[in-house]
Legacy VTK file of the C-alpha trace (Angstrom):
# vtk DataFile Version 3.0
C-alpha trace
ASCII
DATASET POLYDATA
POINTS 246 float
55.139 185.694 104.609
51.871 183.916 103.817
52.228 180.638 101.939
50.424 180.299 98.631
47.281 178.185 98.542
47.322 175.204 96.177
44.209 174.331 94.179
43.899 171.250 91.971
41.191 170.637 89.395
40.626 167.481 87.312
40.070 167.812 83.580
38.418 164.414 83.141
36.133 162.199 85.191
38.749 159.551 85.976
41.099 162.058 87.581
38.142 163.496 89.492
37.583 160.035 90.996
41.310 159.583 91.671
41.528 162.847 93.622
38.484 161.939 95.694
39.947 158.532 96.476
43.266 160.124 97.406
41.539 162.478 99.833
39.566 159.648 101.437
42.672 157.473 101.793
44.493 160.407 103.395
41.634 160.995 105.849
41.634 157.305 106.762
45.383 157.374 107.373
45.228 160.577 109.421
42.471 159.289 111.707
43.519 155.647 112.161
45.168 156.311 115.537
41.822 157.203 117.207
43.758 159.374 119.659
41.644 162.507 119.233
37.951 163.263 119.462
36.344 162.939 116.051
38.911 160.509 114.655
36.491 157.581 114.692
33.734 159.462 112.859
36.168 160.670 110.185
37.715 157.215 109.835
34.472 155.304 109.338
32.805 157.997 107.209
35.841 157.983 104.907
35.864 154.175 104.745
32.193 154.075 103.776
32.525 156.881 101.218
35.436 155.017 99.656
33.438 151.775 99.504
30.614 153.610 97.749
32.939 155.012 95.078
34.487 151.580 94.500
30.998 150.103 94.090
30.090 152.657 91.428
33.321 152.969 89.422
35.619 150.352 87.862
38.683 151.927 89.445
40.974 148.913 89.102
40.638 148.637 85.321
40.832 152.398 84.750
43.882 152.882 86.954
45.687 149.897 85.420
45.136 151.367 81.937
46.332 154.789 83.070
49.494 153.273 84.546
50.111 151.586 81.192
49.638 154.873 79.313
51.919 156.666 81.743
54.578 153.985 81.316
54.392 154.319 77.527
55.103 158.044 77.853
58.025 157.356 80.179
59.540 154.890 77.716
59.775 157.595 75.044
62.359 159.333 77.249
64.792 156.406 77.095
66.306 157.676 73.840
66.591 161.287 74.995
70.235 162.333 75.529
71.305 163.288 79.061
68.209 161.748 80.645
68.792 159.912 83.935
68.171 156.412 82.579
68.759 154.742 85.937
66.014 156.829 87.530
63.765 156.292 84.525
64.201 152.513 84.615
63.408 152.549 88.337
60.153 154.405 87.650
59.216 151.964 84.884
59.882 149.052 87.219
57.787 150.615 89.984
54.943 151.222 87.557
54.913 147.599 86.388
55.019 146.340 89.956
52.160 148.562 91.142
50.064 147.690 88.090
50.634 143.960 88.512
49.832 144.049 92.231
46.689 146.067 91.526
45.451 143.646 88.859
46.178 140.606 91.029
44.356 142.045 94.043
40.813 140.879 94.867
37.955 143.159 93.925
38.692 146.545 95.477
36.677 147.143 98.633
35.342 143.579 98.743
37.003 142.756 102.064
35.535 145.893 103.624
32.058 145.176 102.256
32.157 141.650 103.683
33.315 142.709 107.158
30.400 142.017 109.519
31.143 144.879 111.906
31.551 147.473 109.152
28.421 146.215 107.405
26.418 146.473 110.624
27.214 150.171 111.151
27.547 151.463 107.571
23.919 152.396 106.941
23.636 154.572 110.052
26.506 156.788 108.884
24.268 158.086 106.095
21.746 159.387 108.665
22.384 162.887 110.091
23.553 162.387 113.671
23.087 158.649 113.254
26.219 157.644 115.147
24.862 158.178 118.663
25.306 155.306 121.094
21.575 154.492 120.989
21.765 154.259 117.174
24.961 152.220 117.078
25.539 150.386 120.369
27.957 148.015 118.601
30.125 150.968 117.551
29.904 152.429 121.065
31.153 149.112 122.447
33.981 148.947 119.888
35.115 152.494 120.695
35.456 151.531 124.358
37.678 148.536 123.665
41.423 148.963 124.360
42.969 151.492 121.975
45.459 148.913 120.685
42.553 146.679 119.632
40.892 149.488 117.654
44.162 150.468 116.002
44.847 146.851 115.019
41.399 146.605 113.420
42.045 149.828 111.501
45.345 148.503 110.156
43.671 145.263 109.095
40.857 147.086 107.280
43.355 149.259 105.437
45.554 146.349 104.368
43.181 145.438 101.536
43.469 148.996 100.191
47.268 148.929 99.815
47.285 147.882 96.122
44.946 150.779 95.330
46.758 153.277 97.547
50.218 152.460 96.166
49.174 152.496 92.506
47.116 155.662 92.888
49.844 157.542 94.777
52.399 156.589 92.124
50.196 157.691 89.205
49.291 161.000 90.834
52.900 161.692 91.846
54.132 161.295 88.283
51.180 163.198 86.846
51.780 166.138 89.173
55.483 166.039 88.392
54.948 166.009 84.630
54.635 169.794 84.423
56.488 172.545 86.262
54.735 175.549 87.750
54.804 178.607 85.485
54.389 182.154 86.803
51.788 184.320 85.113
49.533 187.312 85.681
45.749 187.094 85.461
43.931 190.249 84.408
40.434 191.070 85.635
40.159 187.738 87.428
39.796 185.585 84.301
42.079 183.153 82.475
41.339 180.844 79.549
43.723 178.577 77.660
43.710 175.864 75.024
45.717 172.781 75.988
46.426 169.340 74.558
45.715 166.106 76.405
45.740 167.652 79.876
44.286 165.819 82.864
44.982 168.044 85.871
45.349 171.741 86.663
47.425 172.928 89.614
47.191 176.548 90.738
49.085 178.367 93.466
47.901 181.793 94.535
48.425 183.995 97.562
45.502 184.060 100.020
46.220 187.780 100.384
44.123 188.328 97.243
41.145 187.011 99.260
39.842 185.252 96.153
39.328 181.662 95.048
39.164 180.054 91.578
36.095 178.612 89.882
37.423 176.246 87.234
35.769 174.556 84.287
37.319 172.646 81.451
38.342 169.410 79.797
41.469 167.909 78.252
41.715 170.525 75.485
40.555 173.771 77.124
40.002 175.291 80.533
38.748 178.542 82.007
39.424 180.000 85.451
37.401 182.795 87.005
38.518 184.157 90.356
35.764 185.089 92.768
36.110 187.390 95.800
35.642 185.558 99.087
34.121 188.744 100.469
31.299 189.705 98.107
31.623 193.353 99.099
35.100 193.442 97.522
36.272 193.240 93.922
38.905 190.907 92.528
42.278 192.572 91.934
42.846 193.829 88.387
46.146 191.941 88.206
46.806 188.738 90.123
50.132 186.893 90.141
49.938 183.121 90.405
51.632 179.882 89.411
50.004 177.375 87.074
50.869 173.837 85.998
48.926 171.997 83.300
49.608 168.299 83.856
LINES 1 247
246 0 1 2 3 4 5 6 7 8 9 10 11 12 13 14 15 16 17 18 19 20 21 22 23 24 25 26 27 28 29 30 31 32 33 34 35 36 37 38 39 40 41 42 43 44 45 46 47 48 49 50 51 52 53 54 55 56 57 58 59 60 61 62 63 64 65 66 67 68 69 70 71 72 73 74 75 76 77 78 79 80 81 82 83 84 85 86 87 88 89 90 91 92 93 94 95 96 97 98 99 100 101 102 103 104 105 106 107 108 109 110 111 112 113 114 115 116 117 118 119 120 121 122 123 124 125 126 127 128 129 130 131 132 133 134 135 136 137 138 139 140 141 142 143 144 145 146 147 148 149 150 151 152 153 154 155 156 157 158 159 160 161 162 163 164 165 166 167 168 169 170 171 172 173 174 175 176 177 178 179 180 181 182 183 184 185 186 187 188 189 190 191 192 193 194 195 196 197 198 199 200 201 202 203 204 205 206 207 208 209 210 211 212 213 214 215 216 217 218 219 220 221 222 223 224 225 226 227 228 229 230 231 232 233 234 235 236 237 238 239 240 241 242 243 244 245
């Protein structure tokens, strides 16, 4: 049986940035071992993309505020009968800890920007094919150092991102878990709904439909139109899927 494909779509600009940061942090983590061809290119490209986002967006302040808002919502559950208060208090404690660590951290990405080696190779990564050995002899030398040396450098570079990674993972985990998937049927490949204060859409659909969603929307309304991957085919009249509005 084919597993459903999960699509996520942000309903505000902050969540859009959060999802991009999450993807970059995941790519950095997945390629830090440098044990396969292409790992180094993915690692450094992801590092430099992340630095660029952190230079353009005040992520620390925004994420700290969102953790505070999320914690306020959690606190309203303390008076609800039958709620697992021990689990709830643990989540509130985690949230405070991640927020405090984030706010106390130096400027996000500053350590990476100030690293001489990273600074010396960053610009070339924006040039198509610019990572050849004749373009970046310093990188070529680094890649031929003992693997343990490269891996140790990667761990050190990532250490300054821990406050961001931990706080972001926590906020996204609770946001995704705030709404359960609901089964529904989409007719003629189109769905539109009014919502209240939503920040993230999550859609699961079988790849057997051979269609993908084009999503637009904001915190109070969204629209989904399914497009055929093969333009010679039509979208099914009725499509079963799961949807969570978080």
